[in-house]
N, C-alpha and C positions, 0 to 999 in steps of 0.2 A: 882318712881312716873312716870305716863304716861306723855308723852310730850303733850303740847298744840298744837292745830292746827296752831296757830301763829308761834310757834317754828319750826314746820315742814315746813312751807312755807319759813322761814328764812334759814333753812338748805339747801334748794334747791336754795337759792339765789333769791327768788321771793318776790316781794312786792304785797300782795293781792289787787285785785280790790274791790270796794264796793260790799258787798254781798257774796264774795267768802268764807270768813272765816265762816260765819254763815251757808252757804250751806254745806261746808265740814264737819262742826261739826254735823249737822243733819244727813248727810249721814253716818258718822262714827257710830253714835248711832244706826241707822237702820240696818247697816251691822252687828254690834255687836249683835243686837237682832234677827238676822236671817230673816229680813223682805224682801219682794219683794217691791222695791222702784221705783217709777216713778220719773225721774229727767229731767226737761225741763228747758232750758235756751237759750237765743238768740244766733244766729250765731256769732262766734268770742268772746264769753264771757269768755271762758276758762273752759269749762265743763270737759275736760280731766284732767287738772291740779287739779281741785277740787276733782274729783273722786280718783285720785292717792293719794292726801293728806289724804283723808278719809281712804283709804286702808292702808297707812303707819301708821296712828294712831291706827288702829285696829290690824295691823299685820296679816291681813287676806290673807296670801299667802300660797300656790300658787293661782294665779288668772287666770281664763279663760276669755279672752276678745274677745267676738264674734263680727265679722264685716261682712258686706256684701261684701266689696271689700278690698283686702289685701293692696291696696294703702294707707289705713289709718295706716297700721302697722308702717311705718317709723315715722309718727308723734307721735304715742303712745310711740315708743321706745325712741325717742328724749326727750320727756317729762319725761319718767320713768328714763332715765339716770341721771336726776338731783338728784335723791335720790340713785343712785348707784344700781338700780334694774336691774336684768338681764332679758331682754325681748327677746323672741324667736317668730318669725313669722312663723307659720306652714302653709305650702301651701297644696293645694288639689292634687288629683291624676293627674289632667291635667298637673300640673307643675312638679310633683315628680316621677310619675311612669315611668319606662323605656319603658313601652309598650304603653304609652298614645298616641303617634303619630300614632302608628299602629292601635289602637283600636278606637281612636277618642272619640266621645261623649258616646260611650257604655262602656268605661273603668270602670265605676262604677259598672255596672251590671256584667261585666266580673270578676271583683275582688270579688264581692259578691258571685257569683255562681261557679266560676272556679278557685278560688285562689289556690286550690291544684295542678292545672296544670301549675301554673305560675313558670317560671324558677327563679324568684327572691323571692319566698315565704319563706324567712327566715330573721331573724334579725341579725344585726352585733354582733360580740362577745363583742365589747366594743365601747364606744363613748368618745370623748373628753369632759371634764366637761363643757366647754363653746363652744358649737357649734355656729359658727357665723351666719350661714344662711342655708336655705334649699338647696341652690345651692351647698353648700359644701357636703351635704349628697348625693345629686344626683350624683355628680362626683365620690364620693367614692363608692356608692352603685352599680353603673353601672360597675365600675372597679373590685369590689370584689364579685359581684353577690348576693347582698341582697337588700331588699326592702327599699328604701328611705322614702316612704310614712309612713309606720308603724314604721320605725326607729325614726321618729319624736316624737313618744310617749315616747321614752326613754330619751328625753331631759328634764333635771330638771331645769326649768326656774322659776323665780319669777312670770313672766307674760307670758302667752302663748296667742298670737294673732292668731286667725284662723277664717275661714268662718263659718257662721251659720250652713252650711250643712256638715261640716267635723265632723267625729265621735268625741264625746266629751270625754275628759279625766277627772279624778278626780280633784277637785279644792275646795278650801275653800270658794270661792266667784266667782260669774259670773257677768260680765258686758256685757250688750247687747247694742252695739253702733248702732246709727241710727235705733233705735227701732221702728220707724214709719213703717219700712218694715214688721213688724209683724202684721200690721193692713191692709195690702194690699194683694190681692191674689197673689200666685205664678204664674208667666206668662212665658211661653216658646213659642218661635216663630220658625216655620219652613216655608220653601217656598213651593209653589205648586209643584215645581220640586222634592222636597224631598219626598212629598207624592206619586207622580207618580212613582218615583224610588222604593219606598218601596213596592208599590202594584205589580210592575213588579218582584221584588225579591221574593215575596211570591209565585208567580207562579213557579219561578225557583226551589223553595224548595218543590214542589209537593203538594201545598195546595189542599184541596178538592174543588169540583166544587161549593159547597154551600158557602164556605168562599170566593172564588174568586168572585162569583157574588155579595156578600155583599160588598166587598171592591171595586169592580168596580162601584157600586152605590155611594159609598162615594167619589171616585175619580171623577165621573161625576158631583157630586154636587160641589166639589172643583173647577172644571174647568169651571163651567157655571154660578156661582153666583158672583155678584160684591161685596156684603156686606151682610152677613147673617149668622145665627147660623148654624153650621154643626152638623147634627145628625148622630152619629155613634153608632147605637143600635145593636150591635152584640149579638147573643144568647150566652148563657153560654158555649155551646160546641164549638162555633166558637172562643170565647175568649181563651178557653183552647188550641185549636189548634194553634191559633196565638202565644201564649206564647211558646208553644212547638217548633214551627218553629223558633221563635226568639232565643231561647236558642241553638238550633241546629246551626243556622247561627253564633251566637256569639261565640260558641266554635270553629268555623272555622275562627274566626277573621273578620266576616262580620257584620257590624253594620247597614246595610241599613234598617232593619225592625224596628228600634227603634222608628221612628215617629209614626208608627201605634200602638205600645205598649203604647207610651205616650198619644196618642189619647184615647185609651181605659181607661187609668188611670184618665183622666181629668174629672173635674166636669162640664166643659163647653168648647166648641170649637167654634171659630168664624173665618170666612173667610172674608178677606178684601183685594181686589186687588190681589197681588201675594203672600200674606202672610197668614199663618194659625196660629192662636193664641190658645194655650191650657192654660186653667186656672184651678188652684187647690186652695183650701182654704189656708190661710196663714200658715206659719210655726209656730208651737207652741214651745216656750222655757219657761219652768216653773221650777224654781229651787229656793233654799233658801241658803244663802242670794243672792239676785240678784238686780242689778241696771239697769233699762231700761232707756236709755238716748237718747235724740233727741231734736232738736230745734223746731220741728213741731209735737207735740203730742196734738191732739184735746181733748176737755173736757172728752169725753167718753173713752179715752185711758186707764185710770186706771181700768175701769170695764172690758174692752175687754182683757187687759193683765193680769187681776186678781191680780193687785198690791194691797199691803196692805196699803201703805202710799205714799204721793206725796211730792216732793220738787220742786216747780215751781218758777222760776225767771221771772218776767214780762219783756216784751220787752220795754225798755225805748226809743229806737230809732226805728221808724217804717217807712217802705217805704210808700210814698204817692201813693194811689191807686184810679183809676177811673173805675167805673163799666159802661161799654158801653152798654146801655140798648136797643139800636136799632138793635142789632145783636144776633144771636144764631146759634149754630150748632145742635140744636135739629133736629132729623132725618127728621120729616115730614115738618119742616119749612125751611130746608136748600135747597135752589134752586139756579138758576142762578142769580137772583136778590140779594139774600143774599150773595152769593159769591162775587158779585161786591161790596157790602158794606164792606166786609172784606178787599178787595183789596184797596179800598179808604182809609180805616182806616190805613192800613199798610203803604201806601204812605205818609199819613199825619204824622204818628209817625216817619217814616224814615227821613222826612225832618227836624224834630225838634231836633233829637238826633244824635250824632256822631256814636254810636254803639248801635244796637238794637238786642235783642234776641226775636224771635217770635216762640212760641210753638204751633204747630198745634194739635188740639184735636183729629184729625183722619187723615187717609191717604187721604181721599177725600178733606179735607181742605188743606192739604199740596200740593196736586196736583194743586188746584186752585191758591195758593199763590206762587208757585214755580217760575213763570216767573218774579216775582217782587223782588227777593232777590239776594244777592251777594254770599252767601255761604249756603250750606245745609248739615246737618248731618256730621259735621266734627269739629275738634278742629281748630279754625281759626289761621292764622299766627300771629306772634307777631306784635303788632301795627296795627291790622286790624281795618277797619272802614266799615260801611254799615249795612246791615241786614243779620243776620244768622238765617236760618230756621231749627228748630229742632222738633222732635216729643215729645209730652207731656209725653209719656210713653216709649220713646226711650232710647238708651244707653247713650245719653248725657243729659238726664233730671235729673240725679242724680250722685253724686260722682265725678263730674268734676267742675273746676272753670273756668268760662268764663266771667270775669268782663265786664259789659256793663252799659250804661247810662239809658236804658229803657228796660222793658220786656213787651211784648204783648202776653197774653195768648189767642189765637184765638179759643175760644170755651171752655166751661166747660168740662174737660177731664173725663167724665163719662165712665165707662165700657159700652159696648153695652147692651141695655136693656135686651136682652135674657140671656146674661151672668150674669148680676146682679141678675136676677130672679133665675137662677140656683144656683148661689153661696148663695143667701139668703136661699134657701131650705137646702143647705149643712150646713150653719151656724145654722139654726134652729135645725137640728139634733144634732149639737155639743153643744146645750144648750145656745146659745146667747140670751140675753134678747130682743134685738131689731135687729134681723137678717137683715132686709131690710136696716136699716141705716148703719149697719156694712158692708154690701155688696155693697151699692150704694153711699151713701153720704161721708162716711169717706175716702174711697180710692180716690175719686175725689178731696176732699179738700187737702189731703196729697200730691197728684200729683201736684196740683196748687202751694202749698207752696214750694215744692221742686224745681219746675221750677224757681220760683222767686229767690230761694237761689243760683242758678247757677251763677247769675249775681252779687250777693251781697257778695263781699269779704271784703270790708272795712266796719266795723260795723258802722262807723260814716258817711258813704256816701252811703246810700241805693239808688237803682235805682227807677225811676218812673215806676209804674206798671199800665198796662191797662188790666182789666179783661173784655174781649170782649164777654160777654154773659149775657143776662138779668137774667138768672137763678141764678147768683151769689147773687142777692139781697135777696134770701131766706136765705143766710148764713151770713148776716152782723154781727150777734151777735158773731159768732165764728171768722170770719175774722178780726173783729175789735181788737182782741187780738194781731194780728200780723201786721196789716196794718192800715194806717191812711186813712180811706175811705173818699173820697171827696164827 
């Protein structure tokens, strides 16, 4: 007789919270039926435990657990240990390839196209039944001359945790953690200096005069605009030449041309201050059975992810949120006077609360707020107080915990209009029913909710939220599912 979900929780020494047994039971049924399931529940509710209980009930192992950041691997392993499940966290090439430091960001393309020339292009004759970590494989692989990255595919674990982007191995079920990332475009950032160095390297490798002129025009645009879409419209023969030069450089261990190749692959490119942003449509992960899990999945998520069924747990505790309607970062309305309004609001909030996270919607907003904060783009020291300035789409906007008393979202973090328009065209070609909403509204709302989540670590003590842009009023029906709007 199959064990009940309640028994499975008891075997792990767990007392289920309200709603966890019911959610786990539904998930187990949908996994058994081979469904694509969307699972949404509040921050700190125990989503990982519930999914694991459902998997234990169905016996759907081995499981592939996909994450954006391997930092989640430790938490998943700790919870899986309750049932005696063997969990292996598989790292990417950046961490496991012996040539990663030498090849840098180009290691993926080098491995794809020149693996036959790699001195580590073989697998180990044998592996321990229970490899403890990828670090163990790296140490042994470098010593014995085989590939630690591909050796990870030989590890026979109950649960393999790995990045979305790592090559996938066979599994009986897939879990996609933080699945809201599949609803936002892929973004890569280079500096203006990276682009200039790449253009110079193209000349070194003997590019034709035509390609050099085209790339000089691109570089001129990068160097002269403050904030604008970058047009990189190379002809087919120029693109082919650029790829050929890139492979030639890559074979020699030179990765400087990669930004130009990334630029050619991008659906949209945007220049802001000293940074160049490349955008591509979201990663697509479609498998059966599959569980897409996140605390912040908007109503249209099931359609966009092509899920068959949903399991949604409503937020019982919601942060109090105030929409500040007298401000906006809308491009044509953001001027010196508007910047002053944001500064006054920041000072007011900073006086009311001991610790404040402020997320700037763009680089120009960050520039105007910078003189009024105590920390910027960092993990603050323990016991910190004051105001910490972060970017709404920066590296500290997701996947890190920075408990605070208040969150100020300084401007609705839309993608640049030109970028949203380009992505909408790409989504339309991909068959999205509402490509404009998918490219414009959904990424903005997810970015906002993720920013709020950085400060909210105690489920019973949510921060006060200030949504500082009148455009948020357009989304009160969606935001009210997550926030107590004042």
